[in-house]
C-alpha positions as CSV (number, residue, x, y, z in Angstrom):
1,X,-5.4,27.3,10.1
2,X,-5.4,28.1,13.9
3,X,-1.8,27.0,14.0
4,X,-0.3,29.0,11.0
5,X,0.3,32.7,12.9
6,X,2.3,30.4,15.7
7,X,4.4,28.0,12.9
8,X,4.9,31.3,10.7
9,X,7.0,33.4,13.6
10,X,9.7,30.8,13.5
11,X,11.7,30.5,10.1
12,X,11.9,27.5,8.9
13,X,15.1,25.1,9.0
14,X,16.7,24.3,5.4
15,X,17.5,20.9,4.7
16,X,20.8,19.9,3.1
17,X,19.5,16.6,1.7
18,X,16.2,14.7,1.6
19,X,16.4,11.0,2.8
20,X,16.8,8.7,0.0
21,X,18.0,11.3,-2.7
22,X,21.0,9.9,-3.4
23,X,19.5,6.5,-3.6
24,X,17.1,8.2,-5.7
25,X,19.7,10.3,-8.4
26,X,21.8,7.1,-8.3
27,X,18.6,4.8,-9.8
28,X,18.0,8.8,-12.3
29,X,21.6,8.1,-13.4
30,X,21.3,4.5,-14.6
31,X,17.4,4.9,-15.9
32,X,19.5,7.4,-18.1
33,X,21.7,4.3,-19.8
34,X,19.8,2.8,-22.7
35,X,21.1,-0.7,-21.7
36,X,18.9,-0.2,-18.4
37,X,16.2,2.0,-20.1
38,X,15.7,-1.2,-22.2
39,X,16.9,-4.3,-20.6
40,X,14.9,-3.6,-17.2
41,X,11.5,-3.9,-18.9
42,X,11.8,-6.5,-21.3
43,X,13.5,-8.4,-18.1
44,X,10.1,-7.8,-15.8
45,X,8.2,-8.8,-18.8
46,X,10.0,-12.0,-19.7
47,X,10.1,-13.2,-15.8
48,X,6.6,-12.4,-15.2
49,X,5.7,-14.2,-18.9
50,X,7.6,-17.1,-17.3
51,X,5.9,-17.5,-14.0
52,X,2.5,-16.7,-15.5
53,X,3.2,-20.0,-17.6
54,X,3.9,-22.1,-14.8
55,X,0.6,-21.2,-13.3
56,X,-1.7,-23.8,-12.7
57,X,-5.3,-23.6,-12.3
58,X,-8.2,-26.1,-11.2
59,X,-11.8,-24.6,-11.0
60,X,-14.0,-27.5,-10.8
61,X,-16.5,-26.7,-8.3
62,X,-16.6,-30.4,-7.2
63,X,-13.4,-29.7,-5.4
64,X,-15.1,-27.4,-3.2
65,X,-17.6,-29.6,-1.8
66,X,-16.4,-32.3,0.3
67,X,-18.7,-35.5,1.2
68,X,-18.6,-36.5,4.5
69,X,-17.2,-40.1,5.5
70,X,-20.9,-41.5,6.1
71,X,-22.6,-40.4,3.4
72,X,-19.6,-41.8,1.1
73,X,-19.5,-45.6,2.3
74,X,-23.4,-45.4,1.9
75,X,-22.7,-44.1,-1.6
76,X,-20.0,-47.1,-1.9
77,X,-22.7,-49.4,-0.7
78,X,-25.6,-48.8,-3.0
79,X,-23.1,-48.7,-5.9
80,X,-22.4,-52.0,-5.4
81,X,-25.4,-53.1,-4.2
82,X,-27.0,-52.1,-7.3
83,X,-24.5,-52.5,-9.9
84,X,-25.2,-48.8,-11.3
85,X,-21.9,-46.6,-11.4
86,X,-23.6,-43.5,-12.3
87,X,-23.5,-41.3,-9.3
88,X,-25.3,-37.7,-9.1
89,X,-22.6,-35.3,-9.6
90,X,-22.6,-31.1,-11.2
């Protein structure tokens, strides 16, 4: 607000074209074609569907917990000595 009187003294420069204006005009011209208007959204949906089908996940909580090697060796020793195969897991 305080700068307004100083900035308003001189007239603003006129800019003939904005940066990227020609690119935007070309895009709008392309978008008005029915093939592009229908084909591009379909292509985006098909492409995203393909990649969603390729998505794999493993949400097993046991993968987040790593057992130290010493404890793993002790568990193996106890399992072989006791003959029981049931270890405690979540």
